[in-house]
C-alpha positions as CSV (number, residue, x, y, z in Angstrom):
1,M,0.2,0.2,-0.1
2,G,1.5,3.3,-1.0
3,L,1.5,6.5,1.1
4,L,-0.7,8.3,-1.6
5,D,-3.2,5.5,-2.2
6,G,-6.8,6.9,-3.1
7,K,-5.2,10.3,-3.4
8,T,-5.4,12.4,-6.9
9,A,-2.4,14.8,-7.7
10,V,-2.3,17.7,-10.4
11,V,1.3,18.5,-11.4
12,T,1.7,21.5,-13.7
13,G,4.9,21.5,-15.9
14,A,4.8,17.5,-15.7
15,G,5.8,16.9,-19.3
16,R,9.8,17.5,-18.7
17,G,12.3,18.2,-16.0
18,I,11.5,18.8,-12.4
19,G,7.8,18.2,-12.9
20,R,8.2,15.1,-14.7
21,G,10.3,13.7,-11.7
22,I,7.7,14.9,-9.2
23,A,4.7,13.2,-11.2
24,L,6.6,10.1,-11.5
25,A,7.4,9.8,-7.6
26,L,3.8,10.6,-6.7
27,A,2.5,7.9,-8.9
28,K,5.1,5.3,-7.6
29,A,3.7,6.4,-4.2
30,G,0.1,5.3,-5.2
31,A,-1.3,8.7,-6.3
32,K,-3.6,8.9,-9.5
33,V,-1.7,11.6,-11.5
34,V,-2.9,14.4,-13.8
35,V,-0.1,15.4,-15.9
36,N,-0.4,18.9,-17.0
37,D,2.0,20.5,-19.4
38,L,1.4,22.9,-22.2
39,G,4.4,21.4,-24.2
40,T,5.9,24.8,-25.1
41,G,9.5,25.3,-26.1
42,L,12.1,26.8,-23.9
43,D,11.1,30.0,-25.5
44,G,7.5,29.7,-24.3
45,L,6.2,29.3,-27.7
46,G,4.2,26.4,-29.2
47,V,1.8,23.8,-27.8
48,A,2.5,20.0,-28.0
49,T,0.5,17.2,-26.1
50,G,3.7,14.8,-26.7
51,P,5.4,15.5,-23.3
52,A,2.5,15.0,-21.2
53,A,1.4,11.9,-22.9
54,A,4.9,10.5,-22.8
55,V,4.9,10.7,-18.8
56,V,1.4,9.5,-18.7
57,D,2.5,6.2,-20.8
58,E,5.5,5.9,-18.5
59,I,3.4,6.0,-15.2
60,V,0.7,3.5,-16.9
61,K,3.6,1.0,-18.0
62,A,4.7,1.1,-14.7
63,G,1.4,0.1,-12.9
64,G,0.1,3.7,-12.0
65,T,-2.8,5.6,-13.1
66,A,-2.5,9.0,-14.9
67,R,-4.4,11.4,-17.5
68,P,-2.8,14.0,-19.6
69,T,-3.8,17.7,-19.9
70,S,-2.3,20.2,-22.1
71,G,-4.3,23.3,-21.2
72,P,-4.5,25.6,-18.4
73,S,-4.2,24.1,-14.8
74,P,-7.4,23.1,-13.4
75,T,-6.9,25.7,-10.7
76,T,-6.3,28.5,-12.9
77,N,-8.6,31.5,-11.9
78,R,-10.2,29.7,-9.1
79,R,-9.7,29.4,-5.7
80,P,-8.4,26.0,-4.6
81,R,-11.1,24.3,-2.4
82,W,-8.7,24.0,0.7
83,S,-7.5,27.7,0.6
84,S,-10.5,28.6,2.7
85,R,-10.4,26.1,5.5
86,P,-8.2,26.1,8.6
87,S,-5.2,23.8,8.3
88,R,-5.1,20.7,10.5
89,R,-2.5,22.5,12.7
90,G,-5.1,25.1,13.8
91,G,-3.9,27.8,11.7
92,G,-6.2,29.8,9.2
93,S,-5.8,30.7,5.5
94,T,-3.8,33.5,4.5
95,S,-4.7,33.5,0.8
96,S,-7.4,35.9,-0.5
């Protein structure tokens, strides 16, 4: 049983680099992973679905569950559900 079994993680920039590594680690720990990546070049131009799809394929081949997205992050222009609730340690949210 993995530490993150039953959890879902959204990783932005997960098609390459550090984001890719984080997505793979979360999947290895048991999380279902939403691999979000615009697939832009280093110059910030263009859009490609290949990088996100490649990471999803790698996760699935290793026995995990993943789904690619290539649009804006699912939390863009929305307050995350958890932002208005106090933390488990008793502190409040500082986001507005």
